[in-house]
C-alpha positions in Angstrom: 39.5 101.9 15.2 39.1 101.8 19.0 42.2 101.7 21.3 43.6 98.1 21.5 43.9 97.1 25.1 44.9 93.5 24.5 46.9 92.5 21.5 47.5 89.1 20.0 50.6 88.3 17.9 49.5 87.7 14.3 51.7 84.7 14.2 48.8 82.8 15.7 51.0 79.8 16.7 52.5 82.0 19.4 50.8 80.7 22.6 48.8 82.9 25.0 51.5 82.4 27.6 54.1 84.1 25.3 52.0 87.1 24.2 53.4 90.5 25.1 50.9 90.5 28.0 49.7 86.9 28.7 46.0 86.2 29.3 44.7 83.4 31.5 42.7 80.1 31.5 41.4 79.9 35.0 39.2 82.1 37.3 40.8 83.6 40.4 40.6 87.1 41.9 44.4 87.4 42.3 45.1 87.3 38.6 46.7 90.8 37.9 44.9 93.1 35.4 46.3 93.0 31.9 45.2 96.6 31.5 43.2 99.3 33.3 40.5 101.2 31.4 38.1 104.1 31.9 34.3 103.6 31.8 32.5 105.6 29.1 34.8 104.5 26.2 35.1 101.8 23.6 38.1 99.5 23.3 39.3 96.7 21.1 40.3 93.3 22.6 42.0 90.7 20.5 41.5 87.0 21.3 43.0 83.7 20.4 40.7 80.8 19.7 39.7 79.0 22.8 42.1 76.1 22.3 45.2 78.3 21.9 45.7 77.3 18.2 45.5 73.6 18.6 43.3 73.1 15.4 44.5 72.9 11.8 42.7 73.6 8.5 42.8 70.0 7.5 40.5 67.2 6.4 41.2 64.9 9.3 40.2 65.2 13.0 43.4 64.0 14.6 43.9 67.5 16.2 40.4 67.2 17.8 41.0 63.6 18.9 44.3 64.4 20.6 43.4 67.9 21.9 44.7 68.9 25.3 41.7 70.4 27.1 43.7 71.3 30.3 44.7 74.8 29.0 41.2 75.7 27.8 39.7 78.3 27.5 42.4 80.9 26.9 41.0 84.4 27.8 42.0 87.9 27.1 42.3 90.0 30.2 41.5 90.6 33.0 40.7 94.3 32.6 40.3 96.6 35.6 37.7 99.3 35.1 38.4 102.5 37.0 35.9 103.2 39.8 34.2 99.8 39.7 33.5 98.3 43.1 31.8 95.1 44.4 28.0 95.5 44.2 28.2 97.6 41.0 27.0 96.5 37.6 29.5 96.6 34.7 27.6 97.5 31.5 29.2 96.1 28.4 28.0 97.0 24.9 29.2 94.8 22.0 30.1 97.2 19.3 31.9 95.0 16.8 33.4 91.5 16.3 35.2 89.7 13.5 37.9 87.2 12.6 41.6 88.1 11.9 42.5 88.6 8.3 45.3 86.1 8.9 42.8 83.3 9.5 39.7 83.5 7.3 38.4 80.2 8.5 36.9 78.6 11.7 36.2 75.1 12.9 33.6 73.0 14.6 34.6 69.8 16.4 33.1 66.7 18.0 35.3 65.5 20.8 35.9 61.8 21.2 34.1 60.2 24.1 37.4 59.5 25.9 38.3 63.2 25.7 35.2 64.9 27.0 32.6 63.9 24.4 29.6 66.1 23.6 25.9 66.2 24.0 25.4 63.1 21.8 28.6 61.3 22.7 27.0 57.8 23.0 25.6 58.2 19.5 28.8 59.6 18.0 31.8 58.5 20.2 34.6 59.4 17.8 36.3 62.7 16.9 35.1 64.7 13.9 35.7 68.1 12.5 34.4 70.6 10.0 36.3 73.6 8.6 34.2 76.6 7.7 35.4 79.3 5.2 34.5 82.8 6.4 33.5 85.2 3.6 32.3 88.5 5.0 29.1 87.7 6.9 28.7 84.3 5.1 30.2 80.9 5.7 30.3 77.5 3.9 32.1 74.2 4.6 33.6 71.6 2.3 32.9 69.1 5.1 29.2 70.0 5.5 28.1 70.5 1.8 24.8 72.0 0.8 24.4 74.9 3.3 25.4 78.6 3.3 24.4 80.9 6.0 25.1 84.2 7.7 27.0 84.1 11.0 25.5 85.2 14.3 29.0 86.2 15.6 29.3 86.6 19.4 31.6 85.9 22.4 31.0 82.5 24.0 32.7 83.4 27.3 33.0 86.5 29.4 32.8 87.5 33.0 34.2 89.4 36.0 36.5 87.7 38.5 34.9 86.0 41.5 35.5 87.2 45.0 37.5 84.8 47.3 34.3 83.7 49.0 32.5 83.1 45.7 35.5 81.1 44.3 35.4 79.0 47.5 31.6 78.4 47.0 32.1 77.3 43.4 34.8 74.8 44.5 32.6 73.5 47.5 29.5 72.8 45.5 31.2 71.4 42.4 33.3 69.0 44.6 30.1 67.9 46.3 28.7 67.0 42.9 31.9 65.1 41.9 31.7 63.2 45.2 28.4 61.6 44.0 30.6 59.5 41.8 34.3 60.5 42.2 35.7 57.7 40.0 33.5 58.4 37.0 34.8 59.3 33.6 31.5 58.7 31.8 28.2 57.2 33.0 25.1 58.2 35.0 25.0 59.3 38.6 24.5 56.2 40.8 20.8 55.3 41.2 19.2 57.3 44.0 15.7 56.9 45.5 14.4 54.4 42.9 16.1 56.0 39.9 17.1 53.6 37.2 20.7 53.2 36.1 21.8 52.6 32.5 21.0 56.0 31.0 23.1 57.3 28.1 26.6 58.1 29.3 27.7 61.7 29.7 31.1 63.4 30.6 32.4 63.7 34.1 30.2 65.4 36.7 32.4 68.5 37.1 36.0 69.6 36.7 38.0 70.4 39.9 40.9 72.9 40.0 43.9 71.7 37.9 47.3 73.3 38.4 48.6 71.5 35.3 48.7 73.9 32.3 47.2 76.7 34.4 47.9 80.2 33.0 47.2 83.1 35.5 48.4 86.1 33.6 51.6 87.6 35.0 51.1 85.8 38.4 54.2 83.9 39.3 56.1 82.2 42.1 54.4 81.1 45.3 51.4 83.3 44.6 50.9 81.4 41.3 51.1 78.0 43.1 48.6 79.0 45.8 46.2 80.4 43.2 46.5 77.6 40.7 45.6 75.1 43.4 42.1 76.5 43.8 41.5 78.5 40.6 38.4 77.4 38.8 38.2 76.0 35.3 36.5 78.1 32.6 34.3 75.3 31.2 31.0 76.0 32.9 28.9 79.1 33.2 28.5 80.4 36.7 27.1 83.5 38.6 29.6 85.8 37.0 28.7 84.8 33.5 31.5 82.6 32.2 31.0 80.1 29.4 27.3 81.1 28.7 27.4 80.4 24.9 24.4 82.6 24.2 24.2 82.9 20.4 22.1 86.0 20.4 24.7 88.2 22.2 26.1 89.7 19.0 26.8 93.2 17.8 24.3 95.7 19.4 23.9 93.6 22.5 24.2 95.0 26.0 25.4 92.9 28.9 24.9 93.8 32.6 27.6 92.1 34.7 27.7 91.7 38.5 30.9 92.9 40.1 32.5 91.0 42.9 36.0 92.5 43.2 37.5 96.0 43.0 37.9 97.0 39.3 35.7 94.1 38.2 38.6 92.3 36.5 36.6 91.5 33.3 37.8 88.9 30.8 36.5 87.6 27.5 37.3 85.0 24.8 36.0 82.0 23.0 34.8 84.0 19.9 32.2 82.3 17.7 31.5 83.2 14.1 28.2 81.3 14.4 26.5 78.8 16.7 23.3 76.9 17.2 21.5 76.9 20.6 23.2 74.5 22.9 26.5 74.3 21.1 25.8 70.6 21.3 29.1 69.1 20.0 31.0 70.9 23.0 33.4 72.4 20.4 30.1 73.2 18.7 30.2 76.7 17.4 32.3 77.9 14.5 35.3 78.8 16.6 37.7 81.5 15.6 40.4 83.9 16.8 39.6 87.5 16.2 38.8 90.9 17.7 35.8 92.3 19.7 35.1 95.9 20.3 33.4 96.7 23.7 32.1 99.8 25.3 32.3 99.9 29.2 30.1 101.7 31.6 29.1 101.4 35.2 25.9 101.4 37.3 26.9 102.2 40.9 25.2 99.9 43.4 23.4 98.1 40.5 23.4 94.7 42.1 21.3 95.8 45.0 19.3 98.3 43.0 18.2 95.6 40.5 18.2 92.7 43.0 20.6 90.6 40.9 23.7 88.5 41.5 23.7 87.1 37.9 24.3 88.7 34.6 21.3 89.8 32.4 21.3 90.9 28.8 19.6 92.9 26.1 20.3 91.1 22.8 21.1 93.2 19.8 19.2 93.5 16.5 22.1 92.6 14.3 22.2 89.1 13.0 20.6 86.6 10.6 16.9 87.1 10.3 15.1 84.0 9.1 11.4 83.7 8.6 10.7 80.0 7.8 11.8 77.0 9.8 11.4 73.3 10.0 10.9 72.5 13.7 11.5 69.2 15.5 10.0 68.2 18.9 11.7 66.4 21.8 10.2 65.0 25.0 11.8 63.6 28.1 11.4 60.0 27.1 14.5 58.0 26.0 15.1 54.3 25.4 11.8 53.3 26.9 12.4 55.3 30.1 10.3 58.3 31.2 12.4 61.1 32.8 10.5 63.4 35.0 10.4 66.9 33.5 14.0 66.6 32.1 14.6 69.3 29.5 18.1 68.0 28.8 16.8 64.6 27.7 14.0 66.3 25.7 16.5 68.5 23.8 18.7 65.5 23.1 15.7 63.8 21.6 14.9 66.9 19.5 18.5 67.0 18.2 18.4 63.3 17.3 15.0 63.7 15.6 16.5 66.5 13.5 19.6 64.5 12.7 17.6 61.5 11.6 15.7 63.8 9.2 18.7 65.6 7.9 20.8 62.5 7.0 18.6 61.3 4.1 17.4 64.8 3.2 20.9 66.2 2.7 22.8 62.9 2.1 24.8 63.6 5.2 26.4 61.2 7.7 25.3 61.4 11.4 28.5 63.4 12.2 27.9 65.9 9.4 24.3 66.6 10.7 25.6 66.7 14.3 28.3 69.3 13.3 25.7 71.3 11.4 23.4 71.6 14.4 26.3 72.9 16.6 27.5 75.4 14.0 24.4 76.8 12.2 22.1 79.4 13.8 19.4 76.9 14.8 16.9 77.9 17.5 16.2 75.8 20.6 13.1 76.6 22.7 11.4 75.3 25.8 7.9 74.3 25.0 6.7 73.3 28.4 8.0 72.3 31.8 4.7 72.0 33.7 2.9 69.1 31.9 3.9 66.1 34.0 5.7 63.9 33.4 7.3 65.2 30.2 9.2 68.3 29.3 8.8 69.4 25.7 11.4 71.3 23.7 11.8 72.2 20.1 14.7 72.7 17.6 14.1 74.9 14.6 16.2 74.9 11.5 16.0 77.9 9.0 15.0 76.6 5.6 16.6 79.2 3.4 20.2 78.2 4.2 20.0 74.9 2.2 20.7 74.4 -1.5 17.5 72.3 -1.8 14.0 72.1 -0.4 14.0 70.4 3.0 10.2 69.9 3.2 8.6 66.5 2.8 7.3 65.8 -0.7 3.9 64.6 -1.9 1.7 66.4 0.6 0.2 68.9 -1.8 0.6 72.6 -1.8 -0.6 73.1 1.7 -2.4 76.2 3.2 0.5 77.9 5.0 1.5 81.4 4.2 4.9 81.4 2.5 7.1 84.4 2.4 8.1 85.7 -1.1 
């Protein structure tokens, strides 16, 4: 087993703040390193689930409905890598990942509209939850019957610390977005230049720094107060990576991370046993605590050499390999309104088209189908973003994971090639 450089108490109710070395839940360059490691070696990092153990293995969704999102996400780290300097690229190979033996289950949640909502919050405004039993590489759920699939396990969130200037830029531009509608909880941006109001409501425009429930590793005293006042939330992805939720970054993947501060100060968390493209319920993957094994290396001056200030990736070859899918289309037209080249609207329509099909085909509720699309390894793809006025996207569901045929009946045998 690789050397463990961040350890989680196996009493998973122990909060991140009370671990032997605490992690963090905000981004700031002054968070002290939890450990220092050498490049050229593989290490094991243990992680709590992203909510810090707020979810129970139960048949109700009260824990999702009342969840405190202010301390999320809890991350393991940061880790200083010897010799790493701003302008370098940190090369991270994902060697292994898995759940703790103490918790052989994960969960998928739909947040209530008043607590952040999700991609389809106006169609499913209440809280819902599914518990998934983890059996080796397989998973099933008593809450979403009729499916069994192999997980595409991966980290949802990772990144290096921002520099002070980059942190200030994040705060500047996100506050400018909030200022478009500073009193909004849900609802569209006010009408601009002939835009039409009344579109489906969505969560707040952005999340400003929030000292409440901030955890900044071992930082304390006045240094903590100063940092917490400007430290950025972990919810969105940004230039350093962050909450990217790329389901294909499993075992065998390589990640090239831009470095903005000495040592890099790399952190990771939000482990997923499985996820569909988009993680559409917000708490949309199969969330789990567990371990991840990473190998670190360095490309000196890599940001300038490869002309990048964003991460890039080489996905691995390990994961579920499906050959047959049922694919649903979405275009940027919603409720009689044509949105100009809006891929977000188009993907929402693809999701709704899939849900409307799955409900009678699987005898599911809307919420069961919604939870399934967030948790299962479905593929979302951009079809076109040039054919004005409509973007086109697709959502593909692997057919072999169901306990029945999902194809329409009564159309004859067809002429397609079917895998044995």
